[in-house]
Each structure stands twice: as structure tokens, then as C-alpha cells.
TORKOL-184842 format. One line per 8 residues: for each residue x, y, z of C-alpha. Coordinates in nm, 2 decimals. Layout:
# TORKOL-184842
X Y Z | ...
***
This chain:
# TORKOL-184842
-5.03 2.04 1.32 | -5.16 2.40 1.35 | -4.91 2.68 1.29 | -4.83 2.91 1.59 | -5.05 3.22 1.64 | -4.89 3.52 1.48 | -5.14 3.80 1.57 | -5.46 3.83 1.77
-5.71 4.11 1.78 | -5.95 4.09 2.07 | -6.28 4.29 2.12 | -6.15 4.57 1.89 | -6.39 4.87 1.88 | -6.39 5.19 1.68 | -6.66 5.46 1.65 | -6.69 5.76 1.42
-6.95 5.98 1.58 | -7.28 5.77 1.58 | -7.13 5.51 1.34 | -6.98 5.19 1.49 | -6.71 5.10 1.24 | -6.59 4.82 1.46 | -6.81 4.66 1.72 | -6.60 4.41 1.92
-6.41 4.23 1.63 | -6.21 3.91 1.71 | -5.94 3.80 1.47 | -5.66 3.54 1.49 | -5.39 3.51 1.23 | -5.13 3.22 1.22 | -4.78 3.22 1.10 | -4.73 3.11 0.73
-5.09 3.13 0.63 | -5.30 3.32 0.38 | -5.60 3.45 0.57 | -5.89 3.60 0.37 | -6.10 3.88 0.51 | -6.44 3.91 0.34 | -6.75 4.12 0.39 | -6.97 4.38 0.23
-6.84 4.74 0.17 | -6.88 4.91 0.50 | -6.85 4.59 0.70 | -6.54 4.72 0.88 | -6.26 4.54 0.68 | -6.06 4.86 0.59 | -6.10 5.01 0.94 | -5.98 4.68 1.10
-5.68 4.66 0.88 | -5.60 5.03 0.94 | -5.60 4.95 1.31 | -5.37 4.66 1.25 | -5.13 4.87 1.04 | -5.12 5.16 1.28 | -5.31 5.41 1.07 | -5.60 5.42 1.31
-5.61 5.39 1.69 | -5.89 5.18 1.82 | -6.12 5.31 2.10 | -6.08 4.98 2.29 | -5.96 4.63 2.25 | -5.62 4.46 2.25 | -5.37 4.31 2.00 | -5.07 4.08 2.03
-4.80 4.01 1.78 | -4.60 3.68 1.83 | -4.72 3.67 2.19 | -4.63 4.03 2.28 | -4.86 4.32 2.33 | -4.89 4.52 2.00 | -5.00 4.88 2.01 | -4.84 5.06 1.70
-4.80 5.43 1.73 | -4.84 5.47 1.36 | -4.78 5.30 1.02 | -4.40 5.35 1.05 | -4.40 5.19 1.39 | -4.61 4.90 1.26 | -4.37 4.85 0.97 | -4.07 4.85 1.20
-4.24 4.56 1.39 | -4.31 4.37 1.07 | -4.67 4.47 0.98 | -4.72 4.63 0.64 | -5.04 4.71 0.44 | -5.06 4.76 0.07 | -5.37 4.96 -0.02 | -5.59 4.92 -0.33
-5.48 5.27 -0.42 | -5.10 5.24 -0.44 | -4.88 5.48 -0.25 | -4.58 5.52 -0.48 | -4.39 5.82 -0.60 | -4.42 5.78 -0.98 | -4.14 6.02 -1.07 | -3.89 5.82 -0.87
-3.70 5.50 -0.95 | -3.80 5.16 -0.82 | -3.50 5.16 -0.59 | -3.59 5.50 -0.45 | -3.95 5.39 -0.39 | -3.86 5.07 -0.22 | -3.61 5.24 0.02 | -3.82 5.56 0.07
-3.81 5.63 0.44 | -3.61 5.32 0.51 | -3.27 5.44 0.40 | -2.96 5.35 0.60 | -2.72 5.62 0.71 | -2.37 5.64 0.87 | -2.24 5.96 1.03 | -2.54 6.14 0.87
-2.46 6.02 0.51 | -2.67 5.78 0.30 | -2.52 5.44 0.24 | -2.63 5.41 -0.12 | -2.44 5.09 -0.19 | -2.59 4.92 0.11 | -2.94 5.04 0.02 | -2.89 4.92 -0.34
-2.80 4.57 -0.22 | -3.10 4.56 0.02 | -3.34 4.66 -0.26 | -3.19 4.40 -0.50 | -3.23 4.13 -0.23 | -3.60 4.23 -0.19 | -3.66 4.23 -0.56 | -3.49 3.89 -0.60
-3.76 3.74 -0.37 | -4.03 3.86 -0.62 | -3.86 3.66 -0.90 | -3.95 3.93 -1.15 | -3.62 4.03 -1.31 | -3.79 4.27 -1.55 | -3.84 4.51 -1.25 | -3.50 4.68 -1.23
-3.39 4.90 -0.94 | -3.32 5.19 -1.18 | -3.65 5.17 -1.37 | -3.90 5.45 -1.34 | -4.21 5.36 -1.15 | -4.42 5.57 -1.38 | -4.33 5.34 -1.67 | -4.44 5.02 -1.49
-4.78 4.86 -1.54 | -5.02 4.83 -1.24 | -4.91 4.47 -1.16 | -4.54 4.57 -1.15 | -4.61 4.88 -0.94 | -4.79 4.65 -0.69 | -4.48 4.43 -0.67 | -4.27 4.74 -0.59
-4.50 4.80 -0.29 | -4.45 4.44 -0.18 | -4.07 4.48 -0.22 | -4.08 4.77 0.02 | -4.25 4.55 0.28 | -3.99 4.28 0.23 | -3.72 4.54 0.30 | -3.85 4.53 0.66
-3.85 4.16 0.72 | -4.23 4.16 0.70 | -4.42 3.92 0.93 | -4.78 4.03 0.85 | -4.86 4.16 0.50 | -5.21 4.30 0.42 | -5.32 4.30 0.05 | -5.63 4.51 0.00
-5.82 4.42 -0.33 | -5.48 4.34 -0.49 | -5.63 4.21 -0.83 | -5.89 4.48 -0.89 | -5.67 4.64 -1.16 | -5.48 4.33 -1.28 | -5.52 4.11 -1.58 | -5.60 3.74 -1.52
-5.24 3.65 -1.61 | -5.10 3.91 -1.37 | -5.33 3.80 -1.09 | -5.21 3.44 -1.13 | -4.85 3.56 -1.10 | -4.94 3.75 -0.79 | -5.10 3.44 -0.64 | -4.77 3.25 -0.70
-4.58 3.52 -0.51 | -4.83 3.51 -0.22 | -4.79 3.14 -0.19 | -4.41 3.18 -0.19 | -4.43 3.44 0.09 | -4.66 3.21 0.28 | -4.41 2.93 0.25 | -4.14 3.16 0.39
-4.35 3.20 0.70 | -4.51 3.54 0.62 | -4.88 3.58 0.73 | -5.08 3.73 0.44 | -5.41 3.89 0.50 | -5.60 3.89 0.17 | -5.90 4.12 0.12 | -6.11 4.06 -0.19
-6.47 4.08 -0.31 | -6.39 3.79 -0.56 | -6.50 3.48 -0.37 | -6.35 3.25 -0.63 | -6.01 3.42 -0.55 | -6.06 3.36 -0.18 | -6.12 2.99 -0.25 | -5.81 2.97 -0.47
-5.55 3.15 -0.26 | -5.65 3.14 0.11 | -5.60 2.88 0.38 | -5.85 3.03 0.63 | -6.11 3.31 0.62 | -6.30 3.55 0.85 | -6.64 3.71 0.76 | -6.72 4.06 0.88
-7.06 4.22 0.89 | -7.16 4.55 1.05 | -6.83 4.58 1.23 | -6.84 4.23 1.38 | -6.68 3.90 1.30 | -6.97 3.67 1.22 | -6.79 3.35 1.11 | -6.50 3.19 0.95
-6.29 2.87 0.93 | -6.08 2.68 0.69 | -6.12 2.75 0.32 | -6.16 2.38 0.24 | -6.51 2.42 0.41 | -6.59 2.73 0.21 | -6.94 2.73 0.07 | -7.01 3.03 -0.15
-7.38 3.05 -0.09 | -7.34 3.03 0.29 | -7.06 3.28 0.29 | -7.27 3.53 0.09 | -7.56 3.49 0.34 | -7.32 3.55 0.63 | -7.18 3.86 0.45 | -7.52 4.02 0.37
-7.72 3.89 0.66 | -7.99 3.75 0.43 | -8.04 3.49 0.16 | -7.91 3.60 -0.18 | -8.14 3.39 -0.40 | -8.01 3.53 -0.73 | -7.65 3.64 -0.79 | -7.75 3.79 -1.12
-8.11 3.91 -1.08 | -8.29 3.96 -1.41 | -8.58 4.20 -1.48 | -8.78 4.11 -1.80 | -8.70 4.35 -2.08 | -8.71 4.36 -2.45 | -8.48 4.53 -2.71 | -8.64 4.80 -2.92
-8.53 5.04 -3.19 | -8.16 5.14 -3.23 | -8.05 5.43 -3.02 | -7.67 5.44 -3.07 | -7.48 5.34 -3.38 | -7.10 5.34 -3.42 | -6.95 5.31 -3.76 | -6.58 5.27 -3.82
-6.52 5.45 -3.49 | -6.14 5.52 -3.46 | -5.96 5.71 -3.19 | -5.60 5.83 -3.16 | -5.46 5.49 -3.09 | -5.77 5.29 -2.98 | -6.03 5.19 -3.07 | -5.99 5.08 -3.44
-6.28 5.07 -3.68 | -6.55 4.98 -3.43 | -6.90 4.90 -3.57 | -7.17 4.86 -3.31 | -7.55 4.91 -3.28 | -7.71 4.95 -2.93 | -8.09 4.92 -2.89 | -8.33 5.07 -2.65
-8.41 4.82 -2.37 | -8.09 4.63 -2.43 | -7.79 4.54 -2.21 | -7.49 4.49 -2.43 | -7.16 4.37 -2.28 | -6.80 4.43 -2.40 | -6.54 4.18 -2.29 | -6.17 4.19 -2.33
-5.84 4.21 -2.15 | -5.70 4.53 -1.99 | -5.56 4.76 -2.26 | -5.77 4.61 -2.54 | -5.94 4.95 -2.61 | -6.27 4.90 -2.43 | -6.24 5.21 -2.21 | -6.11 5.42 -2.50
-6.42 5.33 -2.70 | -6.65 5.46 -2.43 | -6.44 5.77 -2.38 | -6.45 5.84 -2.76 | -6.83 5.80 -2.77 | -6.88 6.03 -2.47 | -6.65 6.30 -2.60 | -6.37 6.26 -2.35
-6.12 6.14 -2.62 | -6.12 6.26 -2.99 | -6.27 6.06 -3.27 | -6.02 6.05 -3.57 | -6.25 5.87 -3.81 | -6.59 5.72 -3.83 | -6.93 5.83 -3.70 | -7.14 5.83 -3.38
-7.52 5.84 -3.45 | -7.78 5.90 -3.17 | -8.14 5.82 -3.26 | -8.40 6.03 -3.08 | -8.75 5.90 -2.97 | -8.90 6.10 -3.26 | -8.68 5.91 -3.51 | -8.43 6.19 -3.58
-8.07 6.09 -3.62 | -7.81 6.31 -3.45 | -7.47 6.27 -3.63 | -7.19 6.42 -3.42 | -6.87 6.22 -3.42 | -6.69 6.47 -3.20 | -6.89 6.64 -2.92 | -6.79 6.76 -2.58
-6.93 6.56 -2.27 | -7.16 6.85 -2.19 | -7.33 6.80 -2.53 | -7.34 6.42 -2.50 | -7.52 6.46 -2.17 | -7.77 6.69 -2.34 | -7.81 6.43 -2.61 | -7.91 6.17 -2.34
-7.58 5.99 -2.28 | -7.43 5.92 -1.94 | -7.09 5.76 -1.85 | -6.97 5.58 -1.54 | -6.59 5.60 -1.53 | -6.38 5.30 -1.42 | -6.17 5.54 -1.21 | -6.43 5.67 -0.97
-6.17 5.84 -0.74 | -6.01 6.05 -1.01 | -6.29 6.09 -1.27 | -6.62 5.95 -1.15 | -6.66 6.15 -0.82 | -6.54 6.46 -0.65 | -6.44 6.30 -0.32 | -6.42 6.61 -0.10
-6.77 6.72 -0.21 | -7.10 6.60 -0.06 | -7.32 6.32 -0.18 | -7.59 6.55 -0.29 | -7.35 6.76 -0.50 | -7.20 6.45 -0.67 | -7.54 6.30 -0.74 | -7.69 6.61 -0.90
-7.39 6.76 -1.08 | -7.52 6.67 -1.43 | -7.89 6.78 -1.37 | -7.94 7.08 -1.14 | -8.21 7.25 -1.35 | -8.51 7.10 -1.15 | -8.38 7.26 -0.83 | -8.30 7.61 -0.97
-8.51 7.92 -1.04 | -8.37 8.25 -1.16 | -8.02 8.13 -1.09 | -8.10 8.03 -0.73 | -8.07 7.68 -0.59 | -8.36 7.54 -0.39 | -8.15 7.35 -0.13 | -8.44 7.19 0.05
-8.60 7.05 -0.27 | -8.27 6.91 -0.39 | -8.21 6.75 -0.05 | -8.54 6.58 -0.05 | -8.48 6.44 -0.40 | -8.14 6.32 -0.30 | -8.27 6.15 0.01 | -8.52 5.97 -0.21
-8.24 5.85 -0.44 | -8.02 5.73 -0.14 | -8.31 5.52 -0.02 | -8.37 5.37 -0.36 | -8.00 5.30 -0.41 | -7.96 5.17 -0.05 | -7.66 5.39 0.01 | -7.52 5.36 0.36
-7.43 5.71 0.47 | -7.48 5.97 0.75 | -7.69 6.18 0.51 | -7.68 6.38 0.18 | -7.43 6.63 0.33 | -7.16 6.36 0.39 | -6.85 6.38 0.18 | -6.84 6.11 -0.08
-6.48 6.03 0.01 | -6.59 5.92 0.36 | -6.81 5.64 0.21 | -6.70 5.28 0.14 | -6.60 5.19 -0.21 | -6.94 5.02 -0.28 | -7.14 5.31 -0.16 | -6.92 5.55 -0.36
-7.00 5.34 -0.67 | -7.37 5.36 -0.60 | -7.35 5.74 -0.58 | -7.16 5.75 -0.91 | -7.43 5.53 -1.07 | -7.70 5.73 -0.91 | -7.58 6.04 -1.09 | -7.66 5.88 -1.42
-8.00 5.76 -1.29 | -8.08 6.11 -1.16 | -7.97 6.25 -1.49 | -8.23 6.02 -1.66 | -7.98 5.93 -1.93 | -8.12 5.72 -2.22 | -7.78 5.56 -2.30 | -7.57 5.45 -2.00
-7.20 5.38 -2.07 | -7.08 5.17 -1.77 | -6.71 5.11 -1.74 | -6.64 4.84 -1.48 | -6.96 4.92 -1.28 | -6.89 4.67 -1.00 | -6.51 4.71 -0.95 | -6.43 4.70 -0.58
-6.80 4.63 -0.49 | -6.91 4.35 -0.26 | -7.14 4.07 -0.37 | -7.45 4.22 -0.21 | -7.40 4.56 -0.37 | -7.32 4.39 -0.70 | -7.66 4.22 -0.70 | -7.83 4.55 -0.63
-7.64 4.71 -0.92 | -7.74 4.43 -1.15 | -8.10 4.47 -1.04 | -8.08 4.85 -1.12 | -7.93 4.77 -1.47 | -8.21 4.53 -1.54 | -8.47 4.78 -1.43 | -8.32 5.05 -1.65
-8.34 4.82 -1.95 | -8.71 4.74 -1.86 | -8.77 5.12 -1.88 | -8.63 5.13 -2.23 | -8.29 5.26 -2.14 | -7.99 5.13 -2.34 | -7.69 5.00 -2.13 | -7.34 4.94 -2.26
-7.13 4.75 -2.00 | -6.75 4.71 -2.01 | -6.63 4.46 -1.76 | -6.32 4.25 -1.69 | -6.54 4.01 -1.48 | -6.67 3.76 -1.73 | -6.93 3.60 -1.51 | -7.13 3.92 -1.47
-7.12 3.99 -1.85 | -7.26 3.64 -1.91 | -7.51 3.67 -1.63 | -7.65 4.02 -1.69 | -7.61 4.10 -2.06 | -7.84 4.02 -2.36 | -7.57 4.04 -2.62 | -7.19 4.03 -2.60
-6.89 4.13 -2.81 | -6.52 4.10 -2.74 | -6.25 4.36 -2.80 | -5.90 4.27 -2.90 | -5.62 4.52 -2.98 | -5.88 4.79 -3.04 | -6.10 4.59 -3.27 | -6.45 4.46 -3.18
-6.58 4.12 -3.27 | -6.92 4.05 -3.41 | -7.20 4.10 -3.15 | -7.38 3.78 -3.06 | -7.64 3.68 -2.81 | -7.49 3.58 -2.47 | -7.62 3.23 -2.50 | -7.40 3.18 -2.81
-7.08 3.25 -2.61 | -6.89 3.02 -2.37 | -6.63 3.15 -2.13 | -6.37 2.96 -2.33 | -6.48 3.13 -2.65 | -6.47 3.47 -2.49 | -6.12 3.42 -2.35 | -6.00 3.28 -2.69
-6.14 3.59 -2.87 | -6.00 3.83 -2.60 | -5.64 3.69 -2.63 | -5.65 3.66 -3.01 | -5.62 3.28 -3.01
***
């Protein structure tokens, strides 16, 4: 028997200037179900959920919650009515305790005084539902790992007797083990009657955790149904509006001479004694669990973190060897290195600046003369790049922060392409990116290798490493395994090496 309808959204529309973010979306959520919302970046998922959670007011359309009209005046009003959203970028106060974060804005008072004992018991009850005793009310949020911080956000929702809980890309920063623990909690909440809306670009997660799904494309709901009828190929075609023949497109390329050599590379804490040789025209992948030292290795090579021991050697086309173990990022850029940070919001992009500023930051020389910037010439070049990268935007002048996550990632990657870097250090290049954009990024990586560029890819998504890379190594506790051709690795071997089994 079908569960009763918990929430409906009917003909919901939202326009930002000429852009139709939502174009008549229909959505039905049932009590006690996990409902997946899938679609490309820019399909309207985030806007729709912001409407649901009261952060955005729709231009038209209607909503009902448990059979009654639902028009939240804002996020606080939505929370009071049992609708809470947990964003991919968590909204916690790191300097406060777990208890203070959970109760923030929800404190109980009597005669103008806080009822701290009552609030402590409410927080303890909410944390008890999580079944994670290691998260104590008096613990500092800053000292918790990303998975635990996410659970603190969920506890805050539980404090309000949540009826609809929205999770936006909840596993993007979690280890596989933490993700499985989150899935257990989601199922427990579902069994308590909570409706969970689960947004993810990982279709295998959608199949694993959800009961039903809805596909959005270009601001419209274009399909859905029970997850038992979920066919990945058909869902991808619904998402992108075209056939996606190859999930991991490969452009023929061939490895050439060495361009980057690391010998006994050692940082402050990580990495430890890394030896690695990267060749021109090669895509080399680095697997491992979060915290293994993969990011620290890239940062040390690029000059963002100090090298305590070992050498970094860059080979030029002429055959010269540049030995500079410690060099500032500016010098690394001049030596032909480019880095894509895993944290595009804090390090990879300047969100309040325009697309054209972000895309050309590391190579302005072609557009300057006697200290003056040729704005028109730069804009024409940026427009060409936006077309090649298939970035969905209003124009080069648009602020990067206004773009969807996938389009932000394309701009960040486009900066390296515009820079014409010979060595590309890519840290989680497809994190938070939809399947269509992932295929385009894989295509770009292959084309770069075909042009003789060297690409070093760090990723927590093992299928893309095995599908895109030529060779692979695994990092464990700061140490790198031997590099072997991808064909010599199985997923089980990679996971065994990554976990130190």
C-alpha cells in the first residue's frame, strides 16, 4: 500500500532575469520515503529545494504539506513547520559546541531566561537518535570530522520534529565508510516516518538509498518512478537530453618523456617519502582514502605547502632539468604547472569576481600592453573558452558564485587550460559535478594528454580513475604505492591498498 502524500509542489516557476530556473516543476513526496532528486548542474534542483525550504519565493505555483497549503515565509518558518535543508556547504559555527550549534536559534526561554537544562535534554535526545555516542554535546564542532559535522546539522533538524529533510550532496566530502553510516541513519529516519529528499550526482548511491526518484532537466521534471525500475543509461539520457554513449570517453594519446619527477618528497606531516615520475601525454591517477596525504602531495609540488625533504624536478622541452624543491605557486606557474584545488569555493575560485577574471587570473599577459588591459580582446578570448567548455552562464561578466557547481568547476579547469599549463595537478576534478559535465571533463583531460600535456589526477571516485587514467598508484598514510598500469589493478586491490590491508 502506498504511503500518504507528505508534500506536493505543483507548477512551480522561478525566473532570474532571462533565465528560467524553474519552469513548471511537479514533485510529490510521500511520508516515510527516501526520494532522490537527480539532474545536471543547473537543472533546477537547488532552486527547487530552496523554494521548498523557504529560502526562495517562487514566482508562481503552489505547495501543500500534509494536505494543507504550504507557503513558508523563510527558512525559519519552514523549519517550524518541519521542513529542513542541509546544504552541501555546512552552516555551522565552528567555535561553538555541538550543543550550542544544535540549539542555535531554537533555544527555549521562560520569563526571558534561557532554560539550559531543558535545551541540554532536547539536544541529548536528538543526538541519541543518531546513535553516534562519540558526538558529545560539549564537544567543539571545529574538532569534528566532516561526517560528524554533518550529523550535527541533522541533529538540529531533529530538534524540530522534522517531517521533510533535504540532504544536498551529503557524501561529497565523506569517506566510503562514513557514507555507509550516513545511509544507515537515513534509513532509520525513513522508518520513523521522515521524508528524506536525497540530492546526489552519484547514481549508484541513488540506487542504493532511495525508494523513488525524480529527474529534472532545464527547470522541468522530465521523469521519475520507483528506484527498483532505475536504469542508469536511461536516467542519464533523461538528465542530459541526449544519448551518453561513453561514460568515460577516451582520446588516443601516448606517453612520452618524463616531465615531473618526485624523489623522497616529504612534507610537514604528509606526504612521506614519495617517489613518482609523470610523463608528457600521460594521465596518472592517485587513489586513496580521505586524509591519506594525496592533497598534501599536490600542494607540496605546487608550492602551497613546504617540502621538508626530497626533490621536485621539472623537465623542460629542451631537456633541461629544473630542480626547485621549494618554490612559490607563482614560480610553479611560470615553470608550467597548474593546480585545480579540491576546494573550489575557498581556494579554486574568487566567487564574487566575474568569470573572465577567474578564467584569466594566471595568464593576463596576452591582453595587456604598457600596463593597460585590453578588455575587448580578453572578453573575446573568454567567450571562446566558454563555448569550448560548454559553460552555462549569462556571459563573461557574470559572477562565478552565481553559477551552478558543475559550471564553476569548468571555469576553474578552464583557467588551467587558458594558462596552457604543461603539468595539470587535478584534485577531485569532478566533485559535485553531474554525469554530463563529468563526461565533458574526462573528454578535456583526454584531449590534453593527446596534446602532450601531463595530467596527475587525485580522486576519491575509483570508477573514474580506472576509466580515465593510464597508470595508477595508491596512497596510504602519506606513502605512495608502486605505479602500475590501470589494467593491472582491480577495484578490490585498490581498496585493499588504500586501507592498508
